[in-house]
C-alpha positions in Angstrom: -26.7 113.5 20.6 -23.3 114.6 19.2 -23.5 112.1 16.4 -26.9 113.4 15.4 -25.7 117.0 15.4 -22.9 116.0 13.0 -25.4 114.2 10.8 -27.8 117.1 10.5 -26.6 118.4 7.1 -26.9 114.9 5.6 -30.3 114.4 7.2 -31.5 117.8 5.9 -30.3 117.0 2.4 -32.1 113.6 2.4 -35.2 115.3 3.7 -35.1 117.8 0.9 -34.8 114.9 -1.6 -37.7 113.0 -0.2 -40.2 115.7 0.7 -39.5 118.0 -2.4 -40.0 121.4 -0.7 -38.8 124.7 -2.1 -37.1 125.4 1.3 -36.1 122.6 3.5 -36.7 123.3 7.2 -33.9 123.6 9.6 -33.5 120.5 11.8 -33.6 121.1 15.5 -32.7 118.3 17.8 -34.1 118.3 21.3 -33.4 115.7 24.0 -36.5 114.0 25.1 -36.3 113.6 28.8 -39.8 112.3 29.2 -38.7 108.8 28.2 -36.0 108.7 30.9 -38.5 110.1 33.4 -41.1 107.5 32.4 -38.6 104.7 32.7 -37.6 105.9 36.2 -41.2 106.0 37.3 -41.7 102.5 35.9 -38.7 101.3 38.0 -40.2 102.9 41.1 -43.6 101.4 40.5 -42.0 97.9 40.0 -40.0 98.3 43.2 -43.2 99.1 45.1 -45.0 96.3 43.5 -42.2 93.8 44.4 -42.2 95.1 48.0 -46.0 94.6 48.1 -45.6 91.0 46.8 -43.0 90.3 49.5 -45.3 91.7 52.2 -48.2 89.7 50.9 -46.1 86.5 50.8 -45.0 87.1 54.4 -48.6 87.8 55.5 -49.7 84.5 53.8 -46.9 82.6 55.5 -47.9 84.0 58.9 -51.5 83.1 58.4 -50.5 79.5 57.5 -48.4 79.3 60.6 -51.3 80.6 62.8 -53.6 78.1 61.1 -51.2 75.3 61.9 -51.0 76.4 65.6 -54.7 76.6 65.8 -55.0 73.0 64.5 -52.4 71.8 67.0 -54.2 73.4 69.9 -57.5 71.9 68.8 -56.1 68.4 68.9 
């Protein structure tokens, strides 16, 4: 952010050259925390999904073991 603050005069000058306005607006830089929050939420969702996949795999394994036991007892 500090680098962008230092570049504001240059950016404003370039904007004035490109847009061709009588008065060039002041540039105001605001940190966008929504991206970081969204990334954090994505990480949480992925962690929950990974846990769900692990639980499902364990459940499948238990069902297979129970099916094998049932087959052995039938014989």
